[in-house]
N, C-alpha and C positions, 0 to 999 in steps of 0.2 A: 093834612099833615098828621103823622102818627104820633102817639104819645110815647116818648122815649124814657120816661121816668121808670127807674128800676123799682120793682116792688115785689113783695111776697104775695103771690096770688092765692096760694093754698098751703096748708100744713095738715098732713094726715099722719096720725100716730097709730101704730099697732105694736104688738109684742115683738114682731120681727124687725121692724124698721120705722123710722120717721122719714117721710117724704116731704120735701119742700119744693114747691113749684115757684120759680122766679120768672118775672117778665120784664121787658124793657131793656135798656142799655145799662150794662154794668161799667160805668165810667166814674171819673173823679167827682162829677157833680151828683151822681145818683146813688153810689154805694153807701153813703152814710145812712140812708133809709133802710138798707137791707142788712148791713153788718151786725147791728145789735140783735136783730131777730135771729140771725144764724148763730150768734154766740149764746143766746138764750136757749136755743135748742141743743147746742153742744153741752150746756150745763145740765141738761136732763139725762145725759149719758145714754143715748140710744145705742143699742148694739150695732146697728147700721144706720147711718145717715145718708139718705139719697137726695141729691140735689138735682132737680130736673131743670135743665137749661134750654129746653126746646123752644121756649118763647123769648129767649135772650137773643137780641139781634146783633149786639156789639159788646165787646169787652175790651177794656184797656188794661194797663198794668195795675191800676188800683183795684179793678175787679179780680184780677188774678191774685193780687196780694191778699184780698179778703178770703179767697178760697184756700190759699196757702195757710193763712192763719187758722181757718176752720179745720183744715187737714191736721195741723199741729195739735189743736185742742182735742179733736176726736182720737187721734193716735195716742195722746197722753192719757186718755181715759180708756185705752184698750179697745176702742171701737173701730168700726170700719166706715170709710167714706167712699161713696160711689157717685160719680157724675154721670148723668144720663141725657140722652137726646140732644147732644151738642150739634149746632149747625156747622156746616163745613167751615164757615168763617171763624167761629169761636174755636173750633177744634184746631184750626191752623195755628192759632196763637199758642196752644199747648204743645203742638208739634215743633214749632219754630224754637220755642224756649226749652224744649225737651222735657217739659213737665208731664207729658204723657207717659213718661217712664215711672213717675211717682204716683200719679193719680190713676185709679181704676176707672176707665171710661167705658160705659156700656151703652148699647142702643136702646134698651128698654128697662123698665122697672123689674120685670121678671128675670132678665139676665143679671141685673144688679143683685138681686136677692140670691141667685144661684152661685155667684162668684164670691 
């Protein structure tokens, strides 16, 4: 049985961007562990915040809601938010809800920095 607990696996800061790697399932039961960390990084006002979702296996509306909240915070601080390495399952949620029109979704960290 795999561990589905959402968590922040890694945070890397550089002058160009802050990269946050998330793991597990972003659902109602697990996002409370991740949300405060994301908001704390938003408060640091990075020029670009990159959220790596490559190890997120599942996301429900509460996970999407957290990312929308982070998007609003970053935008209010005149920063850029990039989502990278989404699985087809997670990306499908953004396409169905048409949030892929608002979020910049990239395949890699390099692409996120270039956009």
